[in-house]
N, C-alpha and C positions, 0 to 999 in steps of 0.2 A: 753812717755806713748802712745802706739799705740791705735788708736780709730777705732772701727768697726762700720760701718753704717749698720743698719738692715732695711730691707724692708718687710713689712707684706704681707701675702697672703689673699686668699679669706676667708670671714667670719668677717673681721674687719670693713667692710663698715657700714655707718650709714647715715641717711637722713641729708642733710645740710653739708656734709663733704667738707672741704676746702672753703666753702662760705665766712667765715670771712677772710681768707687769700686773696681771690680774691678781697674783698672789701677794704682791708687795706694795702696790700703789692703790690707796682708796679711791683716788680720782680716776685712775685707769680702770679699776674694777667697776665703778659706777657707769662709766661710758660703755664698757664692754657688755655689762648686763643690759643696758638699754638696747644695744644692737641685738643681743641674743633674744631678748624678749619680743622683738619686732620681726623675726623671721619664723617661718613655719617648719624649720628643720633644726637639727641639733648642731648649730654652728660651733658651739663651745667645744664639743667633742671633736668635731672635724678639725678645728684649729689646734687643740691642745694635745690630741692623741695621734698615734700613727694611723691615719685614715686615708685611704686611696682617693676618697672623694675630694680631698683638698685640691687635687690637680684637675678636677672637672670644673669647667668654666662657671657653671651656675653656683658653685660653692667658693671657688677661688676668689671671685670678685667681692662678695660680701666680706670674706676673710681679710683681704687686703685693706678694704675700706675700714674695717673695725680696728685693725692693728695700727694704721696710721693715726686715726683719731685717738686711740688709747695712748699713744706716745705723746700727742699734744696735750691730752688731759693730764698725764702724769708729770709733764715738764712745765706746763703753763706757758709754753713757748708761743710767741706771737710773731707773725711775719709782716713785712711791709708790702710784699707781693707774693702771690701763690701761683703754682703751676703744677698740674698733675699730668702724668703720662698715661694717655688713654683712660682707663677706668679711674686712675688717680685724680682725674678732674672732679670726680664726685666728692671725695673728702676735702678737696681744695675748696669746693663751693660751700661746704659746711663751715669750714674755717673762716671763709670770707663773709659768712652770714647770709648767703644767697638762699640756702635751704636749711631746714632744721635737720637734726640728726635722724629723727623718725622718718621724715620724708626721704632723706638720703638713703636710709636702709631700704625703704620700699623701692626706690628707683634703682639702686644697685642690684637688688635681688631680681627685679624684673629684667633689667639689662642683661644680667648673666644668664637668666633663663632663656631669653629670646635669642641671644647670641649662640647659646649651646645647641639650639635647634637647627642651625644652619648646617647643610651637608654639601659634599662635593667640592669643597675648597681646600686649599693648602697655603702654607706660608713658608718662606725661606729667608734666612739672613744672608746678605751678600757683603763680603768684606773686600775692600780694596778696589771698588769700582766707583768712579765719579758719578754724581747724581744725574748730570745731563745725559751721559752715555747710557746709564741704566734706564732712565725714563724713556729715552728714544727707543731702546731695545724693547721695553714693555709695549710701547705703542705699536711698533712694527710687528710684534708677535700676536697682538690682539685683533680679533675680528668680531662680528656680530654674535658668533656662537660661543667663543671663549675669550676671556679677558684676564689680563694680569696688570697690576699697577703697583707703584711704590706705596707702601702702607705706613711704615715708620721710618722717617728720616732722622735716625738717632744720632749720627755723627757724620762728619765729612766722608769717612771711609767705612761707615757701617749703616746699611740701609736694608730694611725688610721689605720683601715683595709679597703680594697676596693676590689670589685669584683662583681660577679653575685648577684643580689639582694636576690634571695631565699637563697643563701649560706651565705650571710651576716646575714640574719635572723637566720639561723640555728647556725651560729658561736656564736651569742650572748648567747644562752642557754649553749652551750658547754664551752665557755670561763668562764662563771660564775661557772659552775660545777667544773672547774679546778682552781678556786681561784681568778678570776678577780673581783675587787670590784664593778665596774660598766661598763656596755656596753651601749653606747648611740647612737642610729641611728642619722645620720647627715642629715639635710635638704639640700641636694645638687642635682643637676640635673643629675649627672652621677657618674661613678666609676673612679674618677681621679687617676692618677698614677697606673693604672692597665692595664691588657691585653685588656680591653674593649676600651681603648684609641688608639689602634693600627690603626684603620681607620683614626682617626684624625691626628695621627703621620705621616702617609703616605702623607696626603695632606699638613700638616704643613711643612714637609721637602721640598716638591715641591715649596711652597710659599716663603720660606726664602733662597732657594738655591742661588739666584742671588743677595741677599742683602749683601752689603759689611760689614764685621766684621773687626774691627781694633784690634791691640794689645792693651790690657788695660794699662792705665797709672798708675793704682793701682791694686793690686791683687784682683781677684774675686774668692771667695770660692763657688764652684758650688754644687748643691744638689746631682747630680749623683755620683760624685767622692768623695765628701767631702774633696776636696783639692783645694788649690789656683791654678788657671789655668792662663796661660799667652799666650797660642797659640790660635789665633783667630779661626782656623778651629776646634780645640778641643772644644772650648767654644760653637761654633755653633752646633757641633754634640751632645754635652751634653744637650744643650737647647732643641734639638729635642727629645733626648732619655728620658728627664725628664718626658714627657707625660705618659710614661708607666713604669717609674722607681720610686722607693721610694725617698721621701725627707729625706735625712739622717741628720736631723737637729742636733741631739746630736753630731755626729761626726764632723759636720761643726763647731760647737762651740768649740769643743775640738781642732780642727785644728787651729782655731783663737787664742785660748789661748796658744797653742804651738808656734805660730808665734809672741807672745809677746803682744797680745791684753789685755789691762787692763780695757778698757771702751767700752761699747756698747751703741750706740744711735739709738733708733728706730724712723724712720721718716715715718709719715703717720697716718692713723686712729687707735685710741686706743693704747693699749700697751700689746698685747697678747704675743709678742715675749720676752718682758722684763721678764714676769713670767716664760717662758720656760728657758731662760738663767739662771735665779736664781736657777732653779731646777738642771741645768747641772753643773754650776760652780759659786759658790757664791763669788769667789774672783774677778769676773768681775763686775765692777760698771755699773749699768744700768740706763738709762733715756729714755724719749720719747718726741718727739715734734709732736703735732697733730694740735693744735689750734693756732690762732694768738696770744693769750695771752702767750702761751708757746714759740712761736717764739720770742716775745718781751723779755721774761725772758732769753732766750738763748742769744740773741744778746746784751742785757744789762748786762748780767752776766759776 
């Protein structure tokens, strides 16, 4: 039975994340200390204490990266295939042996910093609107001055749109008129996975150009292609393109199922991806490991 390891993206963070793992798992503590040592801000306090910075993109992303890898270190869990949602692709690449922990920390910190600098954009979650109709509406509302596009295709009935803030507001009313059950603005710093991330993408490409990427030891399903990739240069190129491209999560899960995956384990805070997987393919058994208690259940089970 093939096992898929899932790595969550932004929005799953919470105060005190991974603190119990740090205090009770020597392996988890070693991993977290390596991450903390390689950033130039106090990530430990941001994660472990009540700190409003945790919800700021430049700190959220390294925190999620650290928590997911701490769970893996504490459990010794190994996957047959890996998949990360947006920034979750970075800890996935570490687990697959594509990049080192140190390089991963460097990349995720730079990614968060660059994405946090984007302004003028917004995002909204759309519930109950079919992808084709939503995509068509985005296209019809976009022009040379303002654009909106599907950003996260999370489930058949749950899609996030991203783009110029005024257009996102207009889209909400139009989508409801066309049958969407709910349209909820997201509290994010920018229009992730849209054209407004192009300046960040340019700088991100320069930053990771000389960082070595290795061939993965296990397949990595990437957000951009929704396919298992094995070529290091393709993986790097798609990690860059991901900033302006949609997260094709539905197709990624379908690709995992087609590859023989029967079980998906989400590692890191909360279990958002578990719920999405169940909406996409109920035949895949889902579980999550977030806290030290769950680590113990997994290792003793």
